[in-house]
C-alpha positions as CSV (number, residue, x, y, z in Angstrom):
1,M,57.3,140.3,128.0
2,R,55.2,137.9,130.2
3,Q,53.5,136.7,127.0
4,L,57.0,135.6,125.8
5,L,58.0,134.0,129.2
6,A,55.1,131.7,129.6
7,P,55.5,129.8,126.2
8,L,58.9,129.6,127.0
9,L,58.8,128.1,130.3
10,T,56.5,125.6,129.1
11,I,58.9,124.4,126.2
12,I,61.6,124.1,129.2
13,L,59.4,122.2,131.2
14,L,58.5,119.8,128.4
15,L,62.1,119.4,127.5
16,Q,63.0,118.4,130.9
17,C,60.1,116.0,131.0
18,V,61.1,114.3,127.8
19,T,64.8,114.3,128.9
20,A,63.9,112.5,132.4
21,A,61.7,110.2,130.3
22,F,64.8,109.2,128.5
23,A,67.2,108.9,131.0
24,A,68.2,105.4,131.8
25,P,71.0,103.5,133.1
26,T,73.6,101.6,130.8
27,L,75.5,98.4,131.8
28,S,79.0,98.0,130.3
29,V,81.8,95.8,130.9
30,D,85.1,96.2,129.2
31,K,86.0,92.5,129.1
32,P,83.0,90.3,130.0
33,F,85.0,87.2,128.6
34,F,88.0,86.1,130.7
35,D,90.1,83.2,129.4
36,F,92.3,81.9,132.4
37,G,94.5,79.8,130.1
38,T,95.5,76.5,132.0
39,I,95.6,76.0,135.8
40,P,96.3,73.0,137.8
41,Q,93.2,71.1,139.5
42,G,92.7,72.2,142.9
43,K,93.7,75.9,142.4
44,K,91.3,78.6,143.2
45,L,91.3,81.3,140.7
46,D,90.4,84.9,141.5
47,H,89.3,87.5,138.9
48,V,87.7,90.8,139.0
49,F,85.4,92.2,136.2
50,T,84.6,96.0,136.4
51,L,81.0,96.8,135.9
52,K,80.4,100.6,134.7
53,N,77.2,102.7,134.3
54,K,77.6,104.6,131.0
55,G,73.9,105.9,131.3
56,D,72.4,108.9,133.0
57,S,70.6,107.5,136.0
58,P,71.6,105.1,138.8
59,L,72.2,101.6,137.7
60,S,70.6,99.0,140.2
61,I,72.2,95.5,140.3
62,V,69.1,93.5,141.3
63,R,70.8,90.0,141.4
64,T,74.0,88.0,140.6
65,K,73.8,84.3,139.6
66,S,76.6,81.9,138.9
67,S,76.2,79.0,136.7
68,C,77.8,76.6,139.3
69,G,78.5,76.6,143.2
70,C,82.1,76.4,142.4
71,T,82.2,80.0,141.4
72,V,81.6,82.5,144.5
73,I,80.7,86.0,143.7
74,S,81.6,89.2,145.9
75,L,80.0,92.6,145.2
76,P,80.6,95.4,147.5
77,R,77.3,97.7,146.6
78,K,74.5,97.3,144.3
79,T,73.9,100.6,143.1
80,I,76.1,102.5,140.4
81,E,75.8,106.0,139.7
82,P,76.0,107.4,136.1
83,G,80.0,107.5,135.2
84,G,80.8,105.3,138.3
85,S,82.0,101.7,138.4
86,V,82.1,98.7,140.7
87,E,84.3,95.7,141.2
88,L,82.5,92.3,140.9
89,K,84.7,89.7,142.3
90,T,84.8,85.8,141.5
91,T,86.6,83.0,142.8
92,F,86.6,79.7,140.8
93,D,87.1,76.3,142.7
94,S,88.7,74.0,140.2
95,T,88.8,71.0,142.6
96,T,86.3,69.0,141.0
97,F,86.9,69.8,137.7
98,G,89.3,68.6,134.5
99,G,89.7,69.7,130.9
100,K,87.9,72.4,129.4
101,V,85.6,74.5,131.6
102,T,83.2,77.3,130.9
103,K,81.3,79.2,133.8
104,T,79.0,82.0,133.3
105,I,77.5,84.7,135.8
106,T,74.5,86.6,135.1
107,V,74.1,90.0,136.4
108,E,70.5,91.3,136.5
109,T,70.0,95.0,136.7
110,N,67.5,97.7,135.8
111,D,69.3,98.5,132.5
112,P,66.2,98.3,130.1
113,A,68.1,97.5,126.9
114,N,70.1,94.7,128.6
115,P,68.7,93.5,131.8
116,N,70.3,90.1,132.0
117,Y,74.1,90.8,131.4
118,T,76.4,87.5,131.1
119,L,80.0,87.3,132.2
120,T,82.2,84.3,131.3
121,L,85.1,82.4,132.8
122,T,86.6,79.9,130.7
123,G,90.0,77.7,130.4
124,V,91.6,74.5,131.2
125,V,91.9,72.7,134.3
126,S,94.9,70.5,134.1
127,E,94.1,67.2,136.1
128,V,97.3,65.8,138.3
129,L,95.5,62.6,139.2
130,V,93.4,61.2,136.7
131,V,91.0,58.2,137.6
132,V,89.6,55.9,134.5
133,P,86.7,55.2,134.7
134,R,85.6,58.3,136.5
135,Q,82.5,56.3,137.8
136,L,82.3,52.3,137.8
137,N,79.2,50.5,136.4
138,L,79.3,47.0,138.4
139,G,76.6,45.7,135.8
140,Q,74.6,42.9,137.5
141,I,75.9,40.5,140.4
142,K,74.3,37.6,141.8
143,A,73.7,37.8,145.4
144,G,75.9,35.3,147.3
145,T,78.8,35.7,145.1
146,S,81.5,38.3,144.7
147,G,83.0,40.3,141.8
148,V,86.4,42.0,141.2
149,F,86.7,45.5,139.6
150,T,89.3,47.8,138.9
151,V,89.9,51.5,138.4
152,T,93.1,53.0,137.2
153,M,94.8,56.2,138.6
154,E,97.5,58.2,137.0
155,N,99.9,60.6,138.2
156,K,100.1,63.4,135.5
157,G,101.8,65.6,137.8
158,N,105.6,66.5,138.5
159,R,105.8,65.0,142.1
160,P,105.1,61.7,143.7
161,V,101.6,61.3,145.2
162,K,101.1,59.1,148.2
163,I,97.9,57.1,148.7
164,T,97.1,57.5,152.2
165,S,93.7,55.3,152.2
166,V,91.1,53.6,149.9
167,T,87.6,53.3,151.8
168,S,83.9,52.9,150.9
169,P,80.7,53.5,153.1
170,M,79.3,50.5,151.4
171,P,79.6,47.3,153.5
172,Q,79.5,45.2,150.1
173,V,82.6,46.9,148.9
174,K,86.3,46.5,150.0
175,A,89.0,48.4,148.1
176,T,92.9,48.5,147.9
177,A,95.2,50.3,145.8
178,G,98.2,48.4,144.0
179,K,100.7,51.2,145.0
180,Q,101.0,53.4,148.2
181,T,103.1,55.8,145.9
182,I,102.6,57.0,142.5
183,K,105.7,58.5,140.7
184,P,105.2,61.0,137.9
185,G,103.9,59.3,134.8
186,E,103.1,56.1,136.8
187,S,99.8,54.7,137.5
188,T,98.2,52.2,139.8
189,S,95.0,50.0,140.1
190,I,92.3,50.3,142.6
191,T,91.0,47.0,143.1
192,M,87.6,46.4,144.5
193,S,86.0,43.3,145.8
194,V,82.0,43.5,145.8
195,A,79.9,41.0,147.6
196,P,76.1,41.7,147.5
197,R,74.1,40.7,150.5
198,P,71.1,38.7,150.1
199,E,68.8,41.3,150.8
200,D,70.2,43.7,148.3
201,R,68.4,44.7,145.2
202,F,70.6,47.5,143.8
203,L,74.1,48.8,144.8
204,S,74.8,52.5,144.7
205,G,77.6,54.3,146.7
206,F,81.2,55.3,146.0
207,I,84.8,54.8,147.0
208,I,87.2,57.4,148.6
209,I,90.6,57.8,147.5
210,K,92.8,59.8,149.9
211,T,96.2,61.2,148.8
212,D,98.9,63.7,149.9
213,M,98.2,65.9,147.2
214,P,97.8,69.6,147.8
215,G,94.5,71.2,146.6
216,K,92.9,67.8,146.1
217,P,93.5,65.3,148.9
218,E,90.3,63.3,148.2
219,I,88.9,61.6,144.9
220,T,85.4,60.2,144.9
221,V,84.5,57.6,142.4
222,P,80.8,56.8,142.4
223,V,79.8,52.9,142.2
224,Y,76.7,51.4,141.0
225,G,75.0,48.1,139.9
226,S,72.2,45.8,140.2
227,V,71.9,42.5,142.1
228,S,70.2,39.4,140.8
229,K,68.7,36.5,143.1
């Protein structure tokens, strides 16, 4: 009897070793791609991805990384037991975006088959206030002279928007708005007077347009150019 038990125990131990060797975690996400449709600019969008471990050993989440600082990630714990799950919460801030947007989140784990898993948020951000151009190239301006430049702001929303101020930290730039209030469907010009100083070689900065629009009370327009003597 003992002669039969010894080989049997050896086989059992070998099977246990083989099973342990092949045991591994498996990350699974039912819906790794989320289309949030169309949202107004300035809205903060919350979405939850459910991470599951369909393997037979604990899944360790080493790191989560967003493609943009506009997307904040929250994860309550970093270990998922076999058969368990955890909610990965995301918040996307659309304040500085317009048009088609795609943001990704990389989840790094100890899943040997897929150590870098990608989650995707995509959709369209509808701009209420549209500034054209988004950045202003002044070209070359001669020192001691001045130039006048304009950008256009259009209200694509459904309520009037009040412009509370137009300023610039650049001492060479003075800016004013043509209208203080823009009705839905209307536009106005932001006029800039630019006067380079004798010591200037380049111009680089921005103008700040402040409004009473919820979600996006401030719009920054980059301004740049060169100065000739």
